[in-house]
N, C-alpha and C positions, 0 to 999 in steps of 0.2 A: 504493500500500500504506500510505502514511503520511498519507493524506488525512483530512479532518475526519469524513467519513461512516464510514470504517473505525474511527477513534478512538471515535466515538459508539457504534457497534455493539458494540465490545468492552466499553466501559464499561457499557452497558445490559445486556449479557449477564452481566457479572460481578456486577452488582447482584442478579441472580436466582440466582447460583451456577452458571451455565452455562459450559461451556468450548466456545466456538464453533469450528467448522471453516470457514474462509473459502475460498470458491471463486471463481475468476476467470471472468468472462464474456469477451466480445469487444467491440471498439469498432465503431463504425458503418461503418468503412472495410474491415473484414475480408472476405476472399472467402467466409468461412463464411456470411455474410449471404445471398448468392444461393444457396448450396448448401442451406441450411436452408429457404428460403422457397418455397412452392408457390403461384405467382401464378395458376395455372389454377383451383385450388380456392378461392383468395381471391376471384376474380371470381364464382364460383358461389355462394359461401357468405357473402360480406360485401359491403356497399355501397361500401367504400373500401379501398384498398390499405393494407397495414401499412407503418409507417415503419421505417427502419433501426434506430431506437432500440427500437421494440417487439420487433423480431426479436432484437436483441442481448439484451434483457431475457429473452426466452423462452429463449434459448440458455443463459443463466446458470442458470435454473431446471432445465433439462434436465440440466445438470451435476450439480445436487443430486439429481435423481431417480436418476441412475446410481449415486450413492453409496448411496442408500437401497436400490435394487434389488440391489446387489451386496454389501451389508453383512450383518452378523449380527443387527442390531437389528430387531424387528418393525415399527418405525415411527421416523421422525425428524421433528424440528421444523425447518421451513424458514422462514427469515426474510430479508427484504430488508434492505439496510444502513441504511435510514432508519426502521427499526422502533422502536417504543417500547411498553413494557408499560403498558397502560392500566389494568389492574386487578391489581396485584401481590397483593392479598388473596385472589384467586381462583386464583392459580397453583398453590399446594400442593393445592388441592381438585381441580384439573383432572386431574392424573395419576391420582388415585383414581377419578374419574368415568369416565375413558376405559376403565379396566379393566372397568367394568360395562356399557359401551355395546355393543350388538349389532354385527354385522358392518358395517364402514365402510371406505372407501378414503381419503377426505379429510375432515378437520375444519378448516373455515376459522375462524380466530380473529380475522380483521380485516375481516369482511364489512361492506359498506355498500350502500345503494340496494337493499335487499331489496324484492322485488316480490310482491304477492299474499298469500294466506293461507299458513299454515304448520302443520305438525304438530310436536309437541315430545315429547322424552323428557327426564326430569329425573333427574339424579344429582348428589349432593353440592351442591345448590343451584344447579347450572348447567343451563340449558336447552340441549339439542342439537336444533336446528330443521332441518326439511326444508321448504324453500320451494317453492311451486308454480312460481314463475318464477326461482328462484335469487337469488343476490346476487353482486355483483362484489367485487373486492378480494383481492389475493394477497400482502399485506405479510407475513402470518404464517399458516402452516397446518401441521397435522400430517398426514404422508403415510405410509400403510402400504406395506409392501413390495409387496403385491399391487397397490395403487393405482399405485405407481411403474412397475411392469411394464406395466400397462394404458396409462398415459400415454406410455411409451416405445415402445409398439407402433406409434405413428404416427411415421413417420420424418421427415416434414416438417411445417411449420406454416403456417397460413393465416389465423389470427385471433389476437388477443392472448390471453395466458395465462388471465386470469380469465374471458374469454368462453367458453373451452373448458369451464370449470367449470360454466357454466350450460347446457351441452349434454351432460348426463351420459349420456344414452341412446346417444350415438355410440360410447363406449368401455366401456359397462357400468359406469360409476362410481356409487358411493354417496357422496354429498356431504352433509355436515351443517355447521351453522353454530352457533357458541356465542352464547348470550345470558346475561350481558352480553358485549360484545365485549372480548376480552382483550388484543389487540394493535392498535395504531393507528400511523399515520405521525407523524413529528416534526411539530410545528406549523409549524416554519420550513422544512420540506423543500421544495425547489424541484423540481417535476416537469418535467423536460425532455421527457418523453413527452407530457404534456398540452399544452405549448407547441407541439409539432410538430402535434398534432391540430388545435389552434385555427387554425393557419396554412393549413390546407387549404381550398380553395374548394368550395362546395356546387354541385352540378349537378343539374338537373331529372331526368335519366335515372337518376342514382345514387339520388336521393331516392325515385323510384318503385320501383326495384329494392329499396331498403332497406325500403320499406313491405311489399312482398311477402315479403321474408325475415323481417320481424318477425311477420307473420301466421303464416307457416310455423312459426317458433320457438314462438309462443304455442300453436298447435294441438298441436305435438309435446310441449310441456311439460305440457299438460293430459292428453294420453294417457298420458304417463309417470307423472304424478301418480295417475291412476286405476288404473294397473297395479301401482303400488308403494305 
């Protein structure tokens, strides 16, 4: 509770005039890890198993979704503890722009590795993009109550959080991404999740399975793009 990341997050929130609600996740030794993880669907839908750290991270986000789903506010801003406001000059405009935006479930403020073409809606000088192949990154995003309920309708997890965001057709999600990016990670943030991913060995069978999954994802992304 008194660690440097908590201290940083509180300071960064206070700079914007926000009053943060801190939620606890679990550590990688918790029995909740195995209860939340669906290894069968992971083998079907992903070329590598999730790490305990990825599952614990997902658990923390689900805690936040439950607050959103059960609360009185129509939407809440969800931030990981290593967030940094990248464009404070756009923050006041963002809330005005959201009020004008048509129906949405998730607005990602920290997207990176955007793939393919996109469509944009412009409000208050901010572009709200819908990418053909989505974009990863869940350091900061605005989540509607309806979006929270959709996400919580899946009782177990089998892929990392931001990879679920780029499969919006599975839960009927409408996901948009801001340009410019309003939230980013601290420059000196150490990603223990990324370290765990790098330490995994590559296998030929997993690589072939991954290629098939990628083709299936691209095809479904195109069909979703054409229908929406």
